[in-house]
C-alpha positions in Angstrom: 97.1 89.1 76.7 94.6 91.8 78.0 91.2 92.5 76.4 91.6 95.1 73.6 89.6 98.3 73.7 87.7 97.2 70.6 87.1 93.5 70.2 87.3 92.0 66.7 84.3 89.8 65.6 84.7 87.8 62.4 82.0 87.7 59.9 81.1 84.1 59.2 78.3 83.5 56.6 75.9 80.7 57.6 77.0 80.9 61.2 76.1 82.9 64.3 77.9 86.0 63.1 76.3 86.1 59.7 74.3 89.3 60.4 77.2 91.6 61.4 78.8 94.3 59.4 79.0 98.0 58.5 76.5 100.6 57.3 76.7 104.2 56.4 76.5 105.2 60.1 79.1 102.8 61.5 79.0 99.1 62.5 76.2 96.7 63.6 75.7 93.4 65.3 72.3 91.8 64.8 70.8 88.5 65.9 67.8 86.5 66.8 68.4 85.2 70.2 66.6 83.5 73.1 67.0 84.2 76.8 65.5 83.7 80.2 64.9 86.7 82.5 67.7 87.3 85.1 66.9 85.4 88.3 64.7 82.8 86.6 64.9 79.4 88.2 64.1 76.2 86.4 60.7 75.7 88.0 57.6 74.7 86.0 57.3 74.9 82.2 60.6 76.5 81.0 59.0 77.1 77.5 56.8 79.8 79.1 59.9 81.7 80.3 62.2 81.2 77.3 61.8 84.5 75.4 62.7 85.3 71.8 64.2 88.6 70.7 65.2 90.5 67.6 68.3 92.5 68.4 70.2 95.2 66.5 73.1 96.9 68.2 74.7 99.9 66.5 78.2 101.4 66.9 80.0 104.3 65.4 82.8 103.6 62.8 85.4 103.3 65.7 83.3 100.6 67.4 81.9 102.8 70.2 78.3 101.8 71.3 75.5 104.0 70.0 72.2 102.3 70.7 70.3 99.0 70.6 67.0 98.1 69.1 65.5 95.1 70.9 62.0 93.6 70.5 60.4 90.7 72.4 58.5 88.5 69.9 57.1 85.8 72.1 58.0 82.7 74.1 58.9 79.2 73.1 55.5 78.1 74.5 53.7 79.7 71.6 52.8 77.8 68.5 55.9 75.9 67.1 58.4 78.4 65.7 56.1 81.4 65.8 58.2 83.6 68.1 61.4 82.8 66.3 59.9 83.4 62.9 58.5 86.7 64.1 62.0 87.7 65.4 63.7 86.8 62.2 61.1 88.7 60.1 61.5 91.8 62.3 65.3 91.6 62.2 65.2 91.4 58.3 63.1 94.5 58.3 65.5 96.4 60.5 68.6 95.3 58.5 66.9 96.2 55.2 66.5 99.8 56.6 70.3 100.3 57.3 71.6 102.4 54.4 74.7 101.1 52.8 74.6 97.8 54.7 77.3 95.3 54.0 78.1 92.1 55.9 81.7 91.9 57.1 83.9 91.6 60.2 83.6 94.3 62.8 85.5 95.5 65.9 83.4 96.9 68.8 83.9 98.1 72.4 82.3 96.3 75.3 78.8 97.6 76.3 75.8 96.5 78.3 72.1 97.1 78.0 69.2 95.6 80.0 65.9 95.0 78.4 62.9 93.4 80.2 65.1 91.8 82.8 67.7 90.4 80.3 71.3 91.4 79.9 72.4 92.2 76.4 75.9 93.3 75.5 79.6 92.5 75.1 80.9 92.0 78.6 84.5 91.6 79.7 84.9 88.6 82.0 88.1 89.0 84.0 90.0 85.8 84.8 87.2 83.5 83.6 88.7 82.3 80.3 90.8 79.2 79.7 93.8 79.3 82.1 92.3 82.3 84.0 92.7 84.6 81.1 90.4 87.6 80.4 87.7 87.2 77.7 84.6 88.9 76.5 81.2 87.3 76.1 78.2 88.5 74.0 75.0 88.1 76.1 72.6 86.5 75.8 73.9 84.9 72.6 76.7 83.1 74.5 79.5 83.9 72.1 82.9 84.1 73.8 85.9 86.0 72.4 89.5 85.7 73.8 93.2 85.8 72.9 94.6 85.8 70.3 91.6 88.2 69.6 91.3 87.1 66.0 87.5 87.6 65.9 86.6 83.9 66.2 84.2 82.9 68.9 83.6 79.9 71.2 80.2 78.8 72.5 
């Protein structure tokens, strides 16, 4: 089964898709995530290189990509939990500003954005899924979507 033009993503409260849904301007996927810059190799103290981000991707009602709001809030090397807490607080602020926000399942088209040397987006991976099937992965969150395209993810 080939990758659909818009990929369903199921809303799951208390899981990694708990901050997705619709707003008056379309759909959104929001998260607090960590990533290493592209090309980083595991040399030295990894905590200085593991970066925390608040991320809000917005799409129109049909699931076409509109824009992303991404903010770096610190590294894991900072005081315990500080960067993650800052990302969560910023994301809450951004979500509160979305008029008509409601959390529910969405369906969005693949897209990519690079921010400070990190890939963000929903990327089609051809022939990499189980049994060589196509799939889509949300970067850098590490959520994989594949047939039967029911919106559920693998990590």
